C-alpha positions in Angstrom: -5.8 31.2 -27.2 -4.0 29.7 -24.2 -2.1 26.4 -24.4 -3.0 25.7 -20.7 -5.7 23.1 -20.0 -9.0 24.6 -19.0 -9.4 25.2 -15.3 -11.8 22.3 -14.8 -9.8 19.8 -16.7 -8.6 16.5 -15.4 -5.0 17.5 -15.7 -5.3 20.5 -13.6 -7.2 18.8 -10.7 -5.2 15.5 -10.6 -3.1 15.2 -7.5 -1.3 12.3 -6.0 -3.0 10.5 -3.2 -2.1 7.2 -1.4 -3.4 4.1 -3.1 -6.5 2.8 -1.3 -8.0 -0.6 -1.1 -11.3 -1.4 0.7 -12.1 -4.5 2.7 -15.5 -5.4 4.1 -15.3 -6.8 7.6 -16.8 -10.3 7.4 -17.7 -12.7 10.1 -14.6 -14.8 9.4 -12.3 -11.8 10.0 -13.5 -11.2 13.5 -12.7 -12.5 17.0 -15.4 -13.3 19.6 -15.6 -9.6 20.4 -16.9 -9.1 16.9 -14.0 -6.9 15.9 -11.2 -7.6 13.3 -8.9 -10.2 14.8 -5.5 -8.3 14.6 -3.5 -10.8 12.4 -6.1 -10.3 9.6 -4.8 -6.8 9.1 -1.6 -8.4 7.7 -3.7 -10.1 5.1 -5.3 -6.8 4.3 -1.9 -5.1 4.0 -0.6 -7.8 1.6 -3.8 -7.7 -0.5 -3.6 -3.9 -0.7 0.1 -4.2 -1.8 -0.9 -6.6 -4.6 -3.6 -4.3 -5.7 -1.1 -1.3 -5.6 1.2 -3.3 -7.9 -1.6 -3.9 -10.3 -3.3 -0.4 -10.2 -0.4 1.9 -9.7 2.5 0.1 -11.2 0.7 -1.9 -13.9 2.2 -5.1 -12.8 0.4 -8.3 -11.8 1.9 -9.6 -8.6 1.2 -13.2 -9.4 3.1 -12.7 -12.7 6.1 -11.4 -10.8 6.1 -14.6 -8.8 5.3 -17.1 -11.6 7.2 -15.6 -14.6 9.7 -13.1 -13.2 10.4 -15.4 -10.3 10.7 -12.5 -7.8 8.7 -11.7 -4.7 8.6 -9.1 -2.0 8.5 -11.0 1.4 8.1 -8.9 4.5 11.3 -8.9 6.6 10.4 -6.3 9.2 7.0 -5.0 10.4 6.0 -2.3 12.8 2.3 -1.8 13.6 0.2 0.4 16.0 -3.5 -0.3 16.5 -5.6 2.6 17.7 -9.3 1.6 17.4 -11.4 -1.4 16.6 -13.4 -2.1 13.5 -16.5 -4.1 13.9 -18.2 -6.9 11.9 -20.3 -5.4 9.1 -18.1 -2.2 8.8 -15.4 -1.7 6.2 -11.7 -1.0 6.6 -9.9 1.2 4.0 -6.1 0.6 3.7 -4.1 3.4 2.3 -0.7 2.3 0.7 2.3 4.5 0.3 5.9 3.7 -0.7 7.9 4.8 2.3 11.4 4.0 1.1 13.0 2.5 -1.9 16.4 0.9 -1.4 18.7 -1.2 -3.6 16.7 -4.4 -3.0 14.4 -3.3 -0.1 11.1 -1.6 -0.4 9.2 -0.2 2.6 5.4 0.3 2.5 3.4 2.5 4.8 -0.1 1.3 5.5 -2.8 3.4 7.2 -6.2 1.8 8.0 -9.4 3.8 8.4 -12.8 2.7 9.6 -15.2 3.5 6.7 -18.2 4.2 8.9 -16.6 7.3 10.5 -13.2 7.8 8.9 -11.3 7.1 12.1 -7.7 6.0 11.8 -7.5 2.5 13.2 -4.1 1.1 12.3 -0.7 2.3 11.1 2.1 0.0 9.9 5.4 0.1 8.1 6.4 -3.1 6.4 9.9 -3.5 4.9 10.1 -6.1 2.1 13.0 -7.4 0.1 13.0 -8.2 -3.6 13.8 -11.9 -3.6 14.8 -14.3 -6.3 12.5 -17.2 -5.8 14.8 -19.7 -7.3 17.8 -18.9 -5.1 15.9 -17.4 -2.1 18.3 -14.5 -2.2 17.8 -10.8 -2.3 18.3 -9.1 -5.6 18.2 -5.5 -6.8 14.8 -4.1 -7.6 14.2 -4.5 -11.3 14.7 -1.4 -13.4 11.2 -1.9 -14.8 9.8 -1.2 -11.3 12.4 1.1 -9.8 11.4 4.4 -11.6 7.7 3.9 -10.7 8.4 3.1 -7.1 10.8 6.0 -6.7 8.1 8.3 -8.2 5.6 7.0 -5.7 8.1 7.5 -2.8 8.8 11.1 -3.9 5.0 11.9 -4.2 4.3 10.4 -0.8 7.1 12.4 0.9 5.9 15.6 -0.8 2.3 15.0 0.2 3.3 14.3 3.8 5.5 17.5 3.9 2.8 19.7 2.5 0.2 18.3 4.9 2.4 19.3 7.9 2.4 23.0 6.8 
């Protein structure tokens, strides 16, 4: 009898994928052209990051702020918009850890229009772990670093294998 899991088992089929959050495009998110008003993407990115902390890292972002007294404000942002998303559609935001530094953490966000899967926005946001009482950068907590580095490695491996 083999000690390997059966071919159809969860362990054998599990592969890393970017974290994904979904946002319905509501009336209040749109400009007069009835497409997402571009600054609203930044709210989507931050909401997706908070969900990533909860679902991938097991950490509630509001607890980091209130009890741990740390936050991850964005200090640099690059973004490219490639297609509109209309009122009534949905945008899917994929989140990847692009780079883990001593106190910095860069996230890569890729947005897709749910109706047809088209890529609509790509962004990289660099954040800095910040002590909220001193408003100074601090090293990433060890409790987060290992998980973040694991996510960074997995994202790099996935990107490298998709280029083959």
